[in-house]
C-alpha positions as CSV (number, residue, x, y, z in Angstrom):
1,M,-26.0,-44.2,-46.8
2,A,-22.6,-42.6,-46.0
3,L,-22.7,-39.5,-43.8
4,L,-21.5,-37.1,-46.6
5,D,-22.7,-39.0,-49.7
6,G,-22.6,-37.0,-52.8
7,Q,-21.2,-33.8,-51.2
8,T,-18.2,-31.8,-52.2
9,A,-15.7,-30.3,-49.7
10,V,-12.8,-28.0,-49.8
11,V,-10.0,-28.5,-47.2
12,T,-7.3,-25.9,-46.9
13,G,-3.9,-27.1,-45.6
14,G,-5.0,-30.5,-46.8
15,A,-1.7,-31.9,-47.9
16,Q,-0.8,-33.3,-44.5
17,G,-1.6,-33.6,-40.8
18,L,-5.2,-32.9,-39.8
19,G,-6.2,-31.6,-43.2
20,F,-5.2,-34.9,-44.8
21,A,-7.0,-36.9,-42.1
22,I,-10.2,-34.8,-42.5
23,A,-10.1,-35.3,-46.3
24,Q,-9.7,-39.0,-45.9
25,R,-12.7,-39.2,-43.5
26,F,-14.8,-37.1,-45.9
27,I,-14.0,-39.5,-48.8
28,D,-14.7,-42.5,-46.6
29,E,-18.1,-40.9,-45.9
30,G,-18.9,-40.5,-49.6
31,A,-17.7,-36.9,-50.4
32,K,-15.4,-35.6,-53.1
33,V,-12.6,-33.4,-51.8
34,V,-10.5,-30.5,-53.2
35,L,-7.3,-30.0,-51.3
36,G,-5.6,-26.6,-51.2
37,D,-2.1,-26.1,-50.0
38,V,1.0,-24.0,-50.8
39,N,3.1,-27.0,-51.8
40,L,1.5,-28.2,-55.1
41,E,3.7,-31.3,-55.3
42,A,2.8,-32.4,-51.8
43,T,-0.9,-31.6,-52.4
44,E,-0.9,-33.7,-55.6
45,A,0.7,-36.6,-53.8
46,A,-2.0,-36.3,-51.1
47,A,-4.8,-36.3,-53.6
48,S,-3.3,-39.4,-55.3
49,A,-3.0,-41.1,-51.9
50,L,-6.7,-40.4,-51.2
51,G,-7.8,-42.2,-54.3
52,G,-6.9,-40.0,-57.3
53,S,-8.9,-37.8,-59.6
54,S,-12.3,-39.6,-59.1
55,V,-12.5,-38.4,-55.5
56,A,-9.8,-35.8,-54.9
57,A,-8.2,-32.9,-56.6
58,A,-5.2,-30.8,-55.7
59,V,-4.9,-27.0,-56.1
60,R,-2.0,-24.8,-55.1
61,C,-3.4,-22.2,-52.8
62,D,-2.0,-19.5,-50.5
63,V,-4.9,-18.7,-48.3
64,T,-3.7,-15.2,-47.7
65,D,-4.3,-14.5,-51.4
66,G,-7.9,-13.9,-52.2
67,A,-7.5,-14.8,-55.9
68,D,-5.9,-18.1,-55.0
69,V,-8.7,-19.0,-52.7
70,D,-11.3,-17.9,-55.3
71,A,-9.6,-20.3,-57.7
72,L,-9.7,-23.1,-55.1
73,I,-13.4,-22.7,-54.6
74,A,-14.0,-22.4,-58.4
75,A,-12.1,-25.7,-58.9
76,A,-14.4,-27.5,-56.6
77,V,-17.5,-26.3,-58.5
78,E,-16.0,-27.0,-61.9
79,R,-14.5,-30.4,-61.0
80,F,-17.2,-31.9,-58.8
81,G,-20.3,-29.7,-59.6
82,G,-20.8,-27.8,-56.4
83,L,-19.6,-26.9,-52.9
84,D,-21.2,-28.2,-49.7
85,I,-18.4,-28.1,-47.1
86,M,-15.6,-25.6,-46.4
87,V,-12.9,-26.5,-43.9
88,N,-10.5,-23.6,-43.0
89,N,-7.6,-25.7,-41.7
90,A,-4.5,-24.0,-43.1
91,G,-2.2,-22.8,-40.4
92,I,1.3,-21.9,-39.4
93,T,3.3,-21.1,-36.3
94,R,5.9,-18.5,-35.7
95,D,6.5,-18.9,-32.0
96,A,8.5,-16.4,-30.0
97,T,8.2,-14.6,-26.7
98,M,6.6,-11.1,-26.8
99,R,10.1,-9.6,-26.3
100,K,11.6,-11.4,-29.3
101,M,8.6,-11.7,-31.7
102,T,9.0,-9.6,-34.8
103,E,6.2,-7.7,-36.5
104,D,6.6,-10.0,-39.5
105,Q,6.1,-13.1,-37.3
106,F,3.0,-11.6,-35.9
107,D,1.6,-10.5,-39.3
108,Q,2.2,-13.9,-40.9
109,V,0.3,-15.8,-38.3
110,I,-2.6,-13.4,-38.2
111,S,-2.8,-13.3,-42.0
112,V,-2.8,-17.1,-42.5
113,H,-5.3,-17.9,-39.7
114,L,-7.7,-14.9,-39.7
115,K,-7.5,-13.4,-43.2
116,G,-7.1,-17.0,-44.6
117,T,-10.3,-18.0,-42.9
118,W,-12.1,-14.9,-44.1
119,N,-10.9,-15.6,-47.7
120,G,-11.9,-19.2,-47.5
121,T,-15.3,-18.4,-46.2
122,R,-16.2,-15.4,-48.3
123,K,-16.9,-17.1,-51.7
124,A,-17.8,-20.5,-50.2
125,A,-20.5,-18.9,-48.0
126,A,-21.9,-17.0,-51.1
127,I,-22.3,-20.3,-52.9
128,M,-23.9,-22.0,-49.9
129,R,-26.3,-19.1,-49.3
130,E,-27.5,-19.4,-52.9
131,N,-28.0,-23.1,-52.4
132,K,-29.5,-22.7,-48.9
133,H,-27.3,-25.5,-47.8
134,G,-23.7,-25.8,-46.5
135,A,-21.3,-26.3,-43.6
136,I,-18.3,-24.2,-42.7
137,V,-15.8,-25.6,-40.1
138,N,-12.9,-23.5,-38.8
139,M,-10.0,-25.2,-37.2
140,S,-8.9,-23.2,-34.1
141,S,-6.9,-24.5,-31.2
142,L,-6.6,-25.0,-27.4
143,S,-4.2,-22.1,-27.6
144,G,-7.0,-19.8,-28.6
145,K,-8.8,-20.5,-25.3
146,V,-6.0,-20.8,-22.7
147,G,-3.0,-19.0,-24.3
148,L,0.5,-20.5,-24.4
149,V,3.9,-18.9,-23.7
150,G,5.5,-17.8,-27.0
151,Q,2.2,-17.8,-28.9
152,T,0.8,-14.3,-28.5
153,N,0.3,-14.2,-32.3
154,Y,-1.1,-17.8,-32.6
155,S,-3.4,-17.5,-29.5
156,A,-4.8,-14.2,-30.8
157,A,-5.4,-15.6,-34.2
158,K,-7.1,-18.7,-33.0
159,A,-9.3,-16.8,-30.5
160,G,-10.2,-14.5,-33.4
161,M,-11.3,-17.4,-35.5
162,H,-14.1,-18.2,-33.1
163,G,-15.3,-14.7,-32.9
164,F,-15.5,-14.8,-36.7
165,T,-17.4,-18.1,-36.6
166,K,-20.0,-16.8,-34.2
167,A,-20.6,-13.6,-36.3
168,L,-20.9,-15.7,-39.4
169,G,-23.2,-18.2,-37.7
170,L,-25.6,-15.3,-36.9
171,E,-25.5,-14.0,-40.4
172,Y,-26.2,-17.3,-42.1
173,A,-28.5,-19.0,-39.5
174,R,-31.6,-18.5,-41.6
175,K,-29.8,-19.4,-44.9
176,G,-29.2,-23.1,-44.3
177,V,-25.5,-22.6,-43.6
178,T,-23.8,-23.7,-40.4
179,S,-20.6,-22.3,-39.0
180,N,-18.6,-24.0,-36.2
181,T,-15.2,-24.0,-34.7
182,I,-13.1,-27.0,-33.5
183,S,-10.4,-26.4,-31.0
184,P,-8.0,-29.4,-30.8
185,G,-5.5,-29.9,-28.1
186,Y,-2.3,-32.0,-28.6
187,I,-2.9,-34.3,-31.5
188,G,-0.4,-36.8,-32.8
189,T,0.4,-35.0,-36.1
190,K,3.9,-34.7,-37.6
191,M,4.2,-31.2,-36.0
192,V,3.4,-32.4,-32.5
193,M,5.5,-35.6,-32.8
194,A,8.5,-33.4,-33.6
195,I,8.4,-32.3,-30.0
196,P,11.2,-34.1,-28.1
197,K,9.8,-37.3,-26.6
198,E,11.1,-36.4,-23.1
199,V,9.1,-33.1,-23.3
200,L,6.0,-35.0,-24.5
201,D,6.3,-37.6,-21.8
202,S,7.2,-35.3,-18.9
203,K,5.4,-32.0,-19.6
204,I,2.6,-32.4,-22.1
205,I,0.9,-35.8,-21.7
206,P,0.7,-35.5,-17.9
207,Q,-1.5,-32.4,-18.5
208,I,-4.0,-34.5,-20.4
209,P,-6.5,-36.4,-18.2
210,M,-6.9,-39.2,-20.8
211,G,-3.1,-39.7,-20.6
212,R,-2.4,-39.7,-24.3
213,L,-2.3,-37.6,-27.4
214,G,-5.3,-37.3,-29.6
215,K,-5.5,-39.1,-33.0
216,P,-5.9,-37.2,-36.3
217,E,-8.8,-39.6,-37.1
218,E,-10.6,-38.5,-33.9
219,V,-10.5,-34.9,-35.0
220,A,-11.6,-35.9,-38.5
221,G,-14.6,-37.7,-37.2
222,L,-15.7,-34.6,-35.3
223,V,-15.3,-32.5,-38.5
224,A,-17.3,-35.0,-40.5
225,Y,-20.1,-34.8,-38.0
226,L,-20.2,-31.0,-38.1
227,A,-20.2,-31.1,-41.9
228,S,-23.1,-33.5,-42.0
229,E,-26.9,-33.1,-41.8
230,E,-26.7,-34.7,-38.3
231,A,-25.4,-31.3,-37.1
232,A,-27.8,-29.2,-39.0
233,F,-29.1,-27.4,-35.8
234,L,-25.6,-26.7,-34.5
235,T,-24.0,-23.4,-35.4
236,G,-21.7,-20.8,-33.7
237,A,-20.2,-23.4,-31.5
238,N,-16.6,-23.9,-30.4
239,I,-16.0,-27.6,-29.7
240,A,-13.0,-28.7,-27.7
241,I,-11.3,-32.0,-28.5
242,N,-8.3,-32.2,-26.1
243,G,-8.7,-35.3,-23.9
244,G,-10.0,-33.2,-21.0
245,Q,-6.9,-30.9,-20.8
246,H,-9.1,-27.8,-20.8
247,M,-12.9,-27.9,-20.6
248,F,-14.9,-24.9,-21.9
């Protein structure tokens, strides 16, 4: 039997990058997936690439808008009959040094990552609590543990996501609902591959003991494990997947 056979998942930020890779792995493991993203056209294209309406659905969703997220969760229940897995993956960057960062740049990043995670979890957790079954996975970052220059907003948001995860894990530990965080390092997504090759080769990859970027599929495999019954006794954790760049 596939790892996630018969389950339904929602993945925010699912139109590309890690979100798309996670959705693909979920479907490979027998799940149905609803993708939420701000670009409906790209999200519909992603759902089609994943196998079409029998296994994937697309919903336009701004995770900072509670009504949008409620509609995303409702779509999963209406389309596929329930909700077993919630992956809060949507994210943005607005990098700038502290001296140059604007209040709007700070607010945008905090809102998408922290409020977006709260919005994504609020209704999903209520459904899971009622069913006494479910898994919530929040996508944090290496930046939330070590801090990076120009990312006071992003580092604060990603660190906050794990505090949220731990509190939720305590609240729902007896309800059959797990809550965990994943903190990837440098993964070969479109965003990372946009970094100039000379910077990757001279500054970033030398910091990684494994000597390479991570693969989106490797992150997706970890998320699939956390979403499965194999991880039913694991909650409140923050799991690093960064090739040994930082161990915590």
